[in-house]
C-alpha positions in Angstrom: 0.0 0.0 0.0 2.8 2.4 0.9 4.3 1.9 -2.5 1.1 3.3 -4.0 -0.1 6.0 -1.6 1.4 8.3 1.1 1.2 7.5 4.8 -1.4 10.2 5.4 -3.9 8.6 3.0 -3.9 5.1 4.6 -6.3 4.5 7.5 -6.3 1.8 10.2 -9.5 0.4 8.7 -7.8 0.0 5.3 -4.8 -1.7 6.9 -7.1 -4.0 8.8 -9.0 -5.0 5.7 -5.7 -5.6 3.7 -4.4 -8.1 6.3 -7.9 -9.6 6.9 -8.3 -8.7 10.6 -10.7 -6.5 12.5 -9.3 -3.2 13.8 -9.7 -4.4 17.4 -7.5 -7.4 16.7 -4.9 -5.3 15.0 -4.8 -3.1 18.0 -4.1 -6.1 20.2 -0.7 -6.3 18.6 0.1 -2.7 17.8 -0.4 0.6 19.8 -1.9 2.4 16.8 -1.8 2.9 13.1 1.3 5.0 13.5 3.0 2.2 15.4 2.4 -0.1 12.4 4.1 2.3 10.1 7.0 2.7 12.4 7.4 -1.1 12.4 7.4 -0.9 8.6 10.0 1.9 8.7 12.3 -0.1 10.9 12.2 -3.0 8.4 12.6 -0.9 5.3 15.5 1.0 6.9 17.2 -2.2 7.9 16.8 -3.7 4.5 18.1 -0.5 2.8 21.2 -0.7 5.0 21.7 -4.3 4.1 21.5 -3.4 0.4 23.8 -0.5 1.0 26.5 -2.6 2.6 26.4 -5.0 -0.4 26.6 -2.0 -2.8 29.6 -0.6 -0.9 31.4 -4.0 -1.4 31.2 -3.4 -5.2 32.5 0.2 -5.2 36.0 0.7 -6.5 38.7 2.5 -4.5 37.7 6.1 -3.6 38.4 8.7 -6.4 40.1 12.0 -6.0 38.3 15.3 -5.3 34.8 15.1 -3.9 33.7 12.0 -5.9 33.2 10.0 -2.7 31.0 12.6 -1.2 28.9 12.6 -4.3 28.7 8.8 -4.2 27.5 8.7 -0.6 25.0 11.6 -1.0 23.4 10.0 -4.1 22.6 6.8 -2.1 19.5 8.3 -0.3 16.9 7.6 -3.0 14.4 4.9 -1.9 10.9 6.5 -2.1 9.4 4.4 0.6 12.2 5.0 3.0 12.0 8.8 2.3 8.3 8.8 2.8 8.5 7.0 6.2 11.5 8.9 7.5 9.9 12.2 6.5 6.8 11.3 8.5 8.6 9.8 11.5 9.0 12.7 13.9 6.2 15.0 12.8 3.5 12.3 12.4 4.2 8.7 13.3 5.8 9.3 16.6 2.9 11.4 17.8 0.6 8.5 18.6 2.6 5.8 20.3 3.1 4.6 23.9 6.2 5.1 26.0 7.0 1.4 25.8 6.7 1.3 22.0 8.7 4.6 21.7 11.5 3.1 23.8 11.6 0.0 21.6 11.4 1.9 18.3 13.9 4.6 19.2 16.3 1.9 20.4 16.1 0.2 17.0 16.3 3.6 15.2 19.6 4.3 17.0 21.0 0.9 15.8 20.0 1.7 12.2 21.5 5.2 12.5 24.6 3.8 13.9 24.9 1.4 11.0 24.5 4.3 8.6 27.2 6.2 10.4 29.6 3.2 10.1 28.9 3.0 6.3 29.5 6.8 5.9 32.9 6.5 7.6 33.7 3.4 5.6 33.5 5.4 2.4 34.8 8.6 4.0 37.3 7.5 6.7 38.6 11.0 7.2 35.3 11.9 8.9 35.1 11.5 12.7 32.3 9.6 14.4 30.7 12.9 15.4 30.8 14.2 11.8 29.2 11.0 10.5 26.5 11.2 13.2 25.8 14.8 12.3 25.5 13.8 8.6 23.0 11.0 9.3 21.0 13.3 11.5 20.9 15.9 8.7 19.5 13.4 6.3 16.4 13.0 8.5 16.0 16.8 8.9 16.3 17.4 5.1 13.8 14.7 4.3 11.2 16.0 6.7 11.4 19.4 5.0 11.8 18.4 1.4 9.6 15.3 1.0 6.2 17.1 1.4 7.1 19.5 -1.5 8.0 16.5 -3.7 4.5 15.1 -3.3 2.1 18.1 -3.8 -1.7 17.7 -4.0 -3.2 17.5 -7.4 -4.4 21.1 -7.1 -0.9 22.4 -6.2 0.7 20.2 -8.9 -1.7 21.6 -11.5 -0.9 25.2 -10.5 2.9 24.7 -10.4 2.7 23.1 -13.9 0.9 26.2 -15.1 3.7 28.3 -13.7 6.2 26.2 -15.6 7.8 24.8 -12.5 10.0 21.7 -12.9 8.7 18.3 -11.8 8.5 18.2 -8.0 9.8 14.7 -7.6 12.8 15.3 -9.8 13.6 18.5 -8.0 13.4 16.7 -4.7 16.1 14.2 -5.8 18.4 16.9 -7.1 17.9 19.2 -4.1 18.4 16.5 -1.5 21.5 15.2 -3.2 23.1 18.6 -3.6 22.3 19.5 0.1 23.9 16.3 1.3 26.9 16.8 -0.9 27.3 20.3 0.6 26.9 18.8 4.1 29.6 16.2 3.5 32.0 18.5 1.8 31.5 21.1 4.6 32.1 18.5 7.3 35.2 17.2 5.6 36.6 20.7 5.2 35.9 21.6 8.8 37.6 18.6 10.1 40.6 19.0 7.8 40.9 22.5 9.2 40.7 21.2 12.8 37.3 22.7 13.6 35.3 19.6 13.9 31.6 19.2 12.8 30.3 21.7 15.3 33.0 24.3 15.1 34.2 23.5 18.6 30.8 23.8 20.3 28.2 21.2 21.2 25.6 20.8 18.5 23.4 18.2 20.3 24.2 15.3 18.1 24.4 12.2 20.2 25.4 8.5 19.8 23.4 6.7 17.1 22.6 9.9 15.1 20.1 11.7 17.4 19.8 15.3 16.5 18.3 17.9 18.9 14.9 17.2 17.4 15.3 13.4 17.8 15.8 12.5 14.2 18.0 9.6 13.5 
């Protein structure tokens, strides 16, 4: 269903009908509709990291210049992962219990940690703190950019009348460029001895938690 429609358009009733259970039975196993989608996010995120690890095994030795930064930044492209990560903090985490939040955030920290390891594997000159900041930035950028990549029919019609470029294509280009800038900036700061936060605490903790809690 999520490959066909955005999270906001899928109700608990539709989820229940798709799996052949009553809503009351579904809620015996999950806190809420949002908790179900967070479980899906955890699985999609983990699968994406598995595929990324395999993809990294096939990459040749790093090239000169900023080719490595471009490679890493271009890897964030799975639409379902983008949809769920973009909805995570602002929507999905708003209707879950403390117990489920504890479980999910623990798994999110593991996934973010795996992503940080992969970033440093391709960009070994980055510190653990810089890799953590980059992974956190991915979530923040997705939350801001993804809604604009999926406008309503009315907005899409008007933007086409204005001659605006395709929203989804612009999303991919803007996200990749922003992530390249982030990586290049982090590499330059660390090469200059400043560190990712310029010598001050920026609130990025272990496992990629940003001040807003985005992995």
